C-alpha positions in Angstrom: -11.0 -14.0 -9.3 -11.0 -11.3 -11.9 -8.5 -13.2 -13.9 -6.0 -13.3 -11.1 -4.9 -16.1 -8.8 -6.2 -16.1 -5.2 -5.5 -18.3 -2.1 -8.4 -19.1 0.2 -7.7 -20.7 3.5 -10.8 -22.1 5.3 -10.9 -22.9 9.0 -13.6 -24.3 11.3 -14.7 -21.8 13.9 -14.0 -22.8 17.5 -16.8 -24.2 19.7 -18.3 -21.8 22.2 -19.3 -23.3 25.6 -22.6 -21.5 25.6 -23.5 -23.1 22.2 -22.6 -26.6 23.1 -26.2 -27.5 24.2 -27.2 -27.4 20.5 -25.0 -30.5 20.0 -27.4 -32.5 22.1 -30.6 -31.4 20.4 -32.9 -33.4 18.1 -31.2 -31.7 15.2 -28.0 -33.7 15.8 -27.5 -36.9 13.9 -25.0 -39.6 15.0 -23.6 -42.0 12.5 -21.6 -44.8 14.0 -18.2 -45.4 12.6 -16.5 -48.0 14.8 -16.1 -49.1 18.4 -13.2 -50.6 20.4 -13.9 -51.7 24.0 -15.0 -48.5 25.8 -14.2 -46.2 22.8 -16.9 -45.3 20.3 -16.5 -43.2 17.2 -19.3 -41.4 15.4 -19.6 -39.0 12.5 -21.8 -36.1 13.7 -24.1 -34.1 11.6 -25.2 -31.1 13.6 -27.1 -27.8 13.5 -25.8 -25.5 10.8 -25.1 -22.8 13.5 -22.2 -25.1 14.7 -20.7 -25.5 11.2 -19.6 -21.9 10.5 -16.2 -21.4 8.8 -13.8 -18.5 8.6 -11.8 -17.8 5.5 -8.5 -15.9 4.9 -8.1 -14.6 1.3 -4.8 -13.6 -0.3 -5.6 -11.7 -3.5 -4.0 -11.2 -5.8 -1.8 -14.1 -4.9 1.8 -14.5 -6.2 3.3 -17.8 -7.1 5.1 -17.8 -3.7 1.8 -17.3 -1.9 0.4 -20.3 -3.8 3.4 -22.5 -3.1 3.4 -21.6 0.6 0.0 -23.4 1.0 0.6 -26.4 -1.2 1.5 -29.8 0.2 5.2 -30.0 0.5 8.1 -32.2 1.5 11.1 -30.9 3.5 14.8 -31.5 3.9 16.8 -31.2 7.1 19.8 -28.9 6.6 22.6 -28.2 9.0 23.1 -24.5 8.1 26.8 -23.6 8.7 27.9 -20.0 8.8 29.4 -20.7 5.3 26.1 -21.8 4.0 24.4 -18.8 5.6 26.9 -16.4 4.0 26.9 -18.0 0.6 23.3 -18.9 0.1 20.9 -17.6 2.8 22.2 -14.1 3.2 22.3 -13.4 -0.6 18.8 -14.7 -0.9 17.6 -12.4 1.9 19.3 -9.4 0.2 17.5 -10.3 -3.1 14.0 -10.2 -1.6 12.1 -7.3 -3.1 10.8 -4.6 -0.8 7.3 -5.2 -2.0 7.4 -8.6 -0.3 7.6 -6.9 3.1 5.5 -3.8 2.3 2.8 -5.0 4.7 5.4 -4.8 7.6 6.3 -1.2 6.6 2.6 -0.4 6.7 2.2 -1.8 10.2 5.2 0.2 11.5 4.0 3.4 9.8 0.4 3.0 11.1 -0.7 3.1 7.5 -4.4 3.2 6.9 -4.0 0.3 4.4 -3.0 -1.9 7.3 -5.8 -3.4 9.4 -3.2 -4.9 11.7 -1.8 -1.5 12.5 -5.1 -0.6 14.1 -4.6 -3.3 16.7 -1.1 -2.3 17.9 -1.4 -2.4 21.7 2.2 -1.5 22.6 4.9 0.5 20.9 8.1 2.2 21.8 11.1 3.5 19.8 12.4 0.0 19.0 9.4 -2.2 18.2 5.6 -2.6 18.0 3.4 -5.4 19.5 0.4 -6.5 17.6 -1.9 -9.6 17.5 -0.9 -12.0 14.8 -3.5 -12.6 12.0 -3.6 -16.3 12.9 -5.4 -15.3 16.1 -9.0 -14.2 16.3 -8.3 -11.8 19.2 -11.0 -13.4 21.4 -10.0 -16.9 22.5 -7.1 -16.4 24.9 -6.1 -20.0 24.8 -5.2 -19.4 21.2 -3.3 -16.1 21.8 -0.6 -15.3 19.3 1.1 -11.9 19.1 4.1 -10.5 17.2 6.7 -8.0 18.3 8.1 -6.5 15.1 11.4 -4.6 15.4 11.7 -1.2 13.7 15.4 -1.7 12.7 15.1 -3.0 9.1 18.7 -4.1 9.2 17.8 -7.0 11.5 16.5 -9.8 9.4 16.8 -12.9 11.6 18.7 -14.2 14.6 21.8 -14.5 12.4 22.1 -10.7 12.7 22.0 -10.7 16.5 25.0 -10.1 18.7 25.8 -8.7 22.2 24.9 -5.2 21.2 21.3 -6.4 20.7 20.9 -7.8 24.2 19.2 -4.7 25.6 16.7 -4.8 22.7 15.9 -8.5 23.2 15.5 -8.0 27.0 13.3 -5.0 26.4 11.1 -6.8 23.9 10.8 -9.8 26.2 9.9 -7.9 29.4 7.8 -5.0 27.9 5.8 -7.3 25.7 4.9 -9.7 28.5 3.9 -6.8 30.7 1.7 -5.4 27.9 0.1 -8.8 27.3 -0.6 -9.2 31.0 -2.2 -5.8 31.1 -4.2 -6.2 27.9 -5.3 -9.8 28.1 -5.0 -10.7 31.8 -2.8 -13.7 31.0 0.0 -14.8 33.3 3.6 -14.8 32.1 3.9 -18.5 32.8 1.2 -19.1 30.2 3.2 -17.4 27.3 6.1 -18.8 25.3 8.4 -16.2 23.8 10.4 -17.4 20.7 11.6 -16.8 17.3 11.4 -19.1 14.3 14.3 -20.0 12.1 14.0 -20.1 9.2 11.4 -17.4 9.7 8.3 -17.0 7.6 9.5 -13.5 6.6 12.9 -12.0 6.9 12.3 -9.0 9.2 13.2 -9.7 12.8 10.1 -10.5 14.8 9.4 -12.3 18.1 6.4 -14.6 18.8 4.3 -14.5 22.0 2.0 -17.4 22.0 -0.1 -19.2 24.6 1.7 -22.4 25.4 -1.3 -24.6 24.4 -0.7 -23.5 20.7 3.1 -24.1 20.7 4.9 -27.0 19.3 7.2 -26.7 16.3 10.6 -27.6 15.0 11.6 -23.9 14.1 11.1 -22.6 17.6 14.0 -21.0 19.5 13.2 -19.5 22.9 14.2 -15.9 23.3 15.6 -16.5 26.8 17.9 -19.2 25.3 19.0 -16.7 22.6 19.8 -14.1 25.3 21.8 -16.7 27.3 23.7 -17.9 24.2 24.7 -14.4 23.3 25.8 -13.7 26.8 28.0 -16.8 26.6 29.3 -16.0 23.1 28.6 -12.5 21.7 28.8 -13.8 18.1 27.0 -17.1 18.8 24.4 -16.7 16.0 27.0 -15.6 13.4 29.3 -18.5 14.1 27.1 -21.4 15.1 25.6 -24.2 12.9 21.8 -24.2 13.0 19.6 -27.1 11.9 16.8 -25.9 9.7 13.9 -27.6 7.8 13.4 -26.3 4.3 10.2 -27.2 2.4 10.1 -27.6 -1.3 7.7 -24.7 -1.5 10.4 -22.4 -0.3 12.7 -20.3 -2.5 15.7 -21.7 -0.7 14.9 -25.3 -1.3 16.6 -25.8 -4.7 19.8 -23.8 -4.0 20.3 -25.7 -0.7 19.5 -29.0 -2.3 22.0 -28.4 -5.1 24.6 -27.2 -2.6 24.3 -30.4 -0.5 24.0 -32.7 -3.6 20.7 -34.1 -2.3 19.0 -36.2 -5.0 
């Protein structure tokens, strides 16, 4: 595109109940694939109105953006405090500010940020905004982010007992805001962080439980309890992480651990 790289991510639109009748019209063609006892499998060619796609475009795309969406393999690493201090933390400190400019734009309500327009809760410590992976309409797919304003907090490794009021405030205030804004019950929402995170600026995920399932998820209530038990828990504990070969940390960690 214009001589520059771009990443295009295509996704099928969800089905709407009111449009399902079109699946059973004469325009639908069934092509049998296989059967097994009571189970029958068909390929379905249906009305074009049911085949709409949505696309996310990253342009211009950096090499990191491209690598993030390529097929990758992962290694499982037991991240000790020593590995964190010698490899992970220096990497975090080396990340250029331009990489997280979009976060600054959200926090500043900058006109260049579409996400900033959808902030539905804010106080002195954080903002709450729908994640771009959610279409803001299907509540069973709800996904929101609480982004802290303290730029010194990069990940759970920076958290200690002094941050318990912040964590509790984010947890309670955000759930209250989601209940009010979207009429969802607290019991339907999982509250968690991911480690390693997709970007190193502390943020907390609020997602409908039907969307959740992942090996990077650490529940915020567990984080609060761990810090209550040991104020320096996340500075002194080993954490198991998965590192994909598309990530900047893959080669340094692989070399450190002598993985062939």
